[in-house]
N, C-alpha and C positions, 0 to 999 in steps of 0.2 A: 558878690554879684549874686543876685535873685534868681534861685532856680526856677524854670518855667514850671508850670503845672504839668504833669505826668499824664501822655495821651492813652489812652484805652487802646486796645489791640483790635482796632476795627478798620476796615479799607480807608474811611476817612483820614484816620490818624496816619494811615500808610501814606495818605497822600501829598501832605504839605506841613510836615514839620521844621522848626527852624531851630538851628541851633547857636550858641552864641558866636558873633565874630571874632577872627583873630585880633589879638591886642598887639600892636607895635611890630607889625611885619612890614616891611618895606617893599618898595615897587621889585618885583623881580625875584622875592625870596622863594626860596625853595620849602614850603610848608608842607607837613602831612600831620593830617588831623585823625586821631584814633582814639576809638571807644575801647577803654580796658576793659578785662574781665569783671573786674571791680572797683571800688573808689580807692584810691592810693593813701591808706589811712595812717600806714606807719610808712617811716623812709629809711630805718637802719636795717640792713640786711643781716647783721648779725645776730639782731634781737627778736624778730618776728620771722615765722615760718610761712606767712600767706604768699602765694605766688606772685601776685601782683606788686610785692614789695622785691621778689627777686629778679623779676624783669626790668622793675626800677633800678636795682641794685648794677644790673649788668649794662644800664647806661651810663651811669654816673661813675663806676667802680671798674679798675680791672683785676684779673687775677693773675698769679704766677704762672698757671697752665690754663690751657684752654681743652675742651674736651669736643672731639670732631664729631660727624655724622654715623661714626662707627664706634662710639663711646670709648677712642681710646685719646690718652693723654697728649698735648703737644705743648710744646713751649710758647710761652704767651709775653709776659712781663720778662720772663729770664730770656737769657740769649743762649742757655741750655746747663748742663749739670754735669758733674762728674760724681763717680762712685768707687770708693775705695774701700780697702779694710774689710773684705770678705761681705760687701754691703752694710757695714754701720758707719760709714761716713759718707754723708751726701754735702757737696758744695754746688749752689746753686748761683748763678751768675747773672746779675740783672742787665738788660740792656741798656746801653748809651741813649742820653737823650731824653729819659722819661721824666715827666714835670707834673707835679700837683697842678690843680685848675687853679690854684692860687699863685702858680709861678715858680714853686719851689721845686728843688730837685728831688726825685723820688731816692731815697737812701733805703740800704739795707736794714737798718735799726729801725725804719717804719715798718718794713715787712715783717720783722722779727714782732714788735709789738700788735701788728695786725694779726698774724697767724695764731700768738697766745690768745687774743681776744677772741678771735673765731672759735679757737678749739674748746674754749672755755662755755661754749654754746652749744657746739655741733658734735653728734656722736664719733662721725668719722675721723676728725679733728683730735676728739678726746682721745681715740684709740691710737692715732699717730703719737699723740705726745705722750702717752702711756710707754710707748716704746723709745721714747728719746730720755736720752741723759742729757743733752746740752743741744740748746738753741741760740745761737750768738751770730752776731755781725762782725766778722773780723775787719771788714773796711766798708767804705760806702757802697761797693757794688755786691759783696759777696754775704750769703746766706748760708750758715754751717749747721747742720744736723748730725751730732753725734749718737747713734741709736744703740741701744740695749741688745738690738737682736735685727737682723735683717728686716726692711720694711718695703718691699719692692713696689708696694702702691703707693707711695710717698707721691708720685706724679697726680695719682688718681684722686688722692686727698686734697690736694692742692688746685685741683682743677676742676673740682666737681661742680656741675652747672644746677644742682639742685638747692632746695635749702637745706641748712643755711648757706649762702653761698660764701665762697672764702675770699671776701672782697678786702682788698688793699688799702689802706688808710694811711694820711698823715699820722705819727706817733702822737702827735699831739691829740687826736681823736681818737687813737686805737688804745692809749692808757685809759678812756673811760671804761669801767667795770662793763661787762657783757651784761648785766642784771639793768643796765640803765641805757637808756635809748640816746644815741647820737642823733642831733637833729640840723649841725652842720653839714650839708653833703660838699665835701671837698673830696674829690676823688681825681683819679687819673684815666678814667675812661674816655670814651669817644664823645661823648656829650656832656653838659653842664647843666647843672639843675637851677631854674630859675626860680629862688624862693619867693622873691617878689611877686610873682604871678602867680603863686600857687593860691588855690580857692577851696580849702577842704570840702567833699562832696560834691564837687563840681569840676576842677581843673588841677593839671598839673602841667608844667611847661619845661622844654628841654631845648637849648642851643647846641649847636656844633662846639667841639673844643677846639678850637684853634690851633691849640699847642699838641694836639695828640699824634703820636706819632706810632702808624700801624707796624705790624711785623713788616720785615721788606721781604718775607719768602712764604712759602705754601699757599695753599688755597683756602680760602675763607669758608668754613666747614662748621658747623655747630657754633660754641662759642671760640673755637680755635681760627688760627690762620691771620691774615690783615683784615682789621676791620676798617675797611675804606666808608667813610662818611659823605654822602652825595646829597645830605639835606641840611637846612640852615637853622630849621626849627621841626619839631614833634611838639603837637600839643595833644594831651592826653585828655578827652572830655568824658567825664563820667555820666553815663546815660543806664539808669536802671531799668527802665522800660523796654523791652525787646522790640515793641511794634514802634515805637521811637529811633531807637538804633537803626532799626532795618530801614525806614523811612529816611532818614537821613543819609543812609547810604546810598540808596537808590537814587537820591534827589542831587547827591554829590556833595552834601554838604560836611562830609566825612570820607575819609579814602579808606578806611579799615575798621571792621568791628571785629574785636579779638573772639569772643566767644557766641557765635551767630547760634540762636536756639534752634532745636529739630524743626519745630512748628513751621519755620519761617523758611527752612531751607528750598521747600520747592518754589517758593517764590522768588526767593533771591536767584536760584539757579535759572530762573525763565530769562533773568536781565542780561542781555548780551553785554553790558557793559561791566558786569560783575564776573569774578573770578571766586568760585566756594572751593575750598580743597580743607583736606588734614596734611598739616606741614609736620605734625608730631606721630609717627608709626608706631611708638610706644605707648601712646594712649595714656590715660589717667587712671589710676585705680582709686574706685569710690570706697568709702570706710564709714563704719560708724564707731565712734570713739566714746567710750565711757571712763567715768570717773572713778577711779579705782580706792580712792582715799574716803569716800564718802557712801554711805548706805545708799541705794540697795546695790550698787555695783561693786563693792567691794569684795562681795560674794561671789566665788569663780563659778558657784554651780548657778546663780541666777544668771552670769553673763553667759553659760553655756546654754541655759534657757532660752536665751534670745538669741543666740548664734542658732539654733534649731528650728527657730520659726522664721528665719530670714528667707526670702524668697527673691533671689538675684534675678531672675528674669524680669521680674514684675517690678523690680526696681530699676533694671537697665532700661526697659521699655518707657518709664517715667522719665529718665535721665535724658535719654538719646534717642527716643522715639522707637517705632515699630520696624525698621529697617536693620536686621541682624548683622548688616555689614559696619554697623557702627558701633558694635558693641559684643564683648565673649562673656560668655559663662561656661560653666562653673570657672570661678577665679580664685584661687588661694592666695597665700599671703606673699608670692614673687609673682611679677608679672605675667602673665599668659605671653606664651611665644619667645621667652627668654631662657637660657642655658639651664637656672636653677628652678625654674615651675615644674611644680611635680603633683602627682595625683595623691600623694600620701594622706589618709584620713579626709578625703575631699568629699566621700560621700555625704558627710554631715551637710553639705551645702548642696550637692546634688540630687538626693533623695527626695522623694516627694514630701511637700510640706503636711504636717500634721498639727495643727494648733491647739486641738485638745491635749494631746500628748506634752506639747510646749506648756500648756496652763498647768498640768498636772506637775511637771517638772518643777514648774516655778514655785507651785504650794510646795513640793518635797524640799526644795531647796530652803524653805523656811521666809519666803516673802511675806511680809507682814503690810504689804499697802502701803510702802514707803511712797513720798513722792516724787516722782522723775522729773526733776527740772531740766526740760528738751529744749535747747537754745536753738533757734531756727533763722537762718538768714532769707529775708523776703526779696534781696536785690541780686541775688544769683540764682536765676530760675532751675538750673540743674541740680542743685542742693536743695533747693525748695520743694521740687519736685520729689526727691527721693526721700526727704524728710516727711513728707505727707504721707508716703507710704510706710517708712518706718513707726509713724504716730500711729497709724491704723493697726499696724502689726503688734505692736506693745497695748493697745486698748484690748485686740482683741484675745491676746493670753492672761489678760486682768491687771495689767499695769496700771497705777494711779498715775496719769500722767498730766503734767503741768507743761502744758504747749505754750513757747514764750516766743513770738515773734517779734526779730528785729532784723538790725542791717548786719552786714557782714562784717564790717568794721567793730561794731560792737560786740559779735561772737569772738572777733580774733581777741580784743581785749579782755573780754570776761572768763573766757578759758584759761587764762593765766591765773586765775583766783582758785585759791587752794581752801575757801571757805564751805561751810555747809551752803547747799542750795538755798534755805531760808534765809539766809546771811549775806547772798549776792555771788554765791558760788552755782554750779552747776551740775548735772548727773550724765549729759550725754549730748552729743550733737553729730551731725553727718557732715564730713567733711572731703578733699579729694587729694591724693598726690600724683605726680608724674611717673609715667611707666617707668622711666628710665631711674628715678629713684628707688623703686619698690625693688626693680630686679635683683638687687644682693642685699646682704646684712649690713655692707658697708655705711649705704646711705638711706636705708628704709628706717626712718625714724619712728615709726609705728611699731615696728617689731622691736625696739629697744625695750627691756623689763628691767632697768636699773632703777627703778623708785624714784625719788625725788629728784636726781640729777637726770632723769629723762623728760621726755615729750609730755605735753598736756594730757592727764589722765594717771600719769606716773604709775603703771603697772610696776610690781616688782615680784621678778621671778628669777632667782641665781641659776636654775639650771638652762633657763632660756639663753641668758647672757654668757654662760660658760660653752653653750654650743656656738655662738657668736664666735669666741675665742678661738675654738677649733676650725672655724671656717676660715678664720684669716691666716692661720696655721696651716692649713690643707697645703700639700705639695704641688696638687693638681687638680683641675677641672673635676675629674670624676669623683674625688675623695669631697671635693665641693658640694657637687651634687648629693651624695650621700648625707652629708651635714644637713643641707636644706632639709631634704625629707625629714629629717629628725626633728629639725626647728619648725616645721609646719604640724608635725604630729603634737609636738608640745604646744605651738600656740592656739591650737583646737581643743586643748585639755584646760589651759590657763585662760585663754581668748583674752590677750593684750588688747584686741581690736577685732571687729568683725569686718571682713572684707565682703562689699557689697558687688562687685563686679569690676571690668574693666570697659572701659568705653573711649570712643575716639571725638576730640573736640574738631567740628569743623570752623574755620574762620572764613571771613568773607572780605574782599577787598576789590578796589575799582581796578580796572584793567589798566588805568595810568599807571599804576606803579609796575616796575619791573625789578626782576631778579630778587625776588622775597626769598630769603632763607628759609629752608626747610629747618623748623627749629619751634620751639616758644617763640615770642614776638620779639624780635630784636631789629633794630632799627641801622644797622651797617649794611653794604653790599647792597642794598635795594635802593632803587632810583624812582622818580615820579616825573611823567612827562605832562605837559600840559599845565 
């Protein structure tokens, strides 16, 4: 399909855009047209940490547990579980009637293989497996964990809704190494992925899974409870230009724009046919991620010099606009407003900026003018805006910046390279993660410092990892808070990443949508009128 030429952000552009018409939608079909935050460049939720891939994953796949709006795990694919032997033996029993999209029954051995594959990629999963002596399937419906020591957060791990999501797959797919992408999308989730209608860079399409069996009990909340599907078809239409997206939403050509940009919110709010809302009150954490394997950011003193130059206030205005209700600073390594957030060593981000001092610190750290390959997405406006601020900051403190503009899909691919920057690698990029992910060490991938086994950037700090283990072993919240303060202090010493602030992402949808679930973009529970 030929992509239409992107329109500029003018009043004329806002007046009359035309997006591609739906294909294969019969008379009376309940179709929702959605503009995702970015193009769906990767399909495998075990392989990629992009949130657009996570969102796709929850359409196609299901999880053993869900997480409700209060961040509590609830049984989802499992009927329930029993805990024996003083917390060292867990038996999970699958609900009856679960089937994969190809019609085959969901079996416990499928889930065992899926858990192993997911845990090979995910930090929370790896911690669970490190505490596990045996993971097996005694029969078709039961999953058995024999643990080395009690691990009460087992349901939290198997029900996490961030990246990497613990998607359950058929065993034949789950046996694919975690380092190799799965491209065949066979899950047991509420929607089927229509691979034949996918157009990379333009469209992804889903159809209601007629075989899906929602939970018979509970309330739909977060990713937990009954996932009732009231739509026949959902079309994701990639639309990088915000003006085009806003105009399409106003004209009724699409029903929902996931990441509405701050500059267009006043326009959208004036339209009585639209709802503008913040569905996820934990917000997002913006961050500056550096490559610890390659100069110059293999030097912690250089990372600290950049940390001292960062102005979170300017970054949040660039990202989310000048309405302070839409962002929060200063923000440390844990999500502001959650129990582990603290002000330990936070003065390094809250004190007045002194770029001359940072420039001196950079020189004293031994910076020799190495080129900084800064990969910047052009198709995610909030990341692009923050990247511009970070680029200006690095230049002002004397860094040799190589600003490389590209699309988000290319950033996602390139950040996996460990090659030198001049050989196709990278030095730094700006990214974001869900506030719910950043709230604890369990799911905060950027706070991991386990070297080559860690997230892109690969920081290596055994002391930070030891503190993470202490957090898991903490007997109560108060001790967890104490450990979290020590983790933040250590993180500001070795700088695995630089927090740029917390922001709240507005979404916009037409009032023909009803019962939109407060969460990231999910497509169960809601319905469409007209």
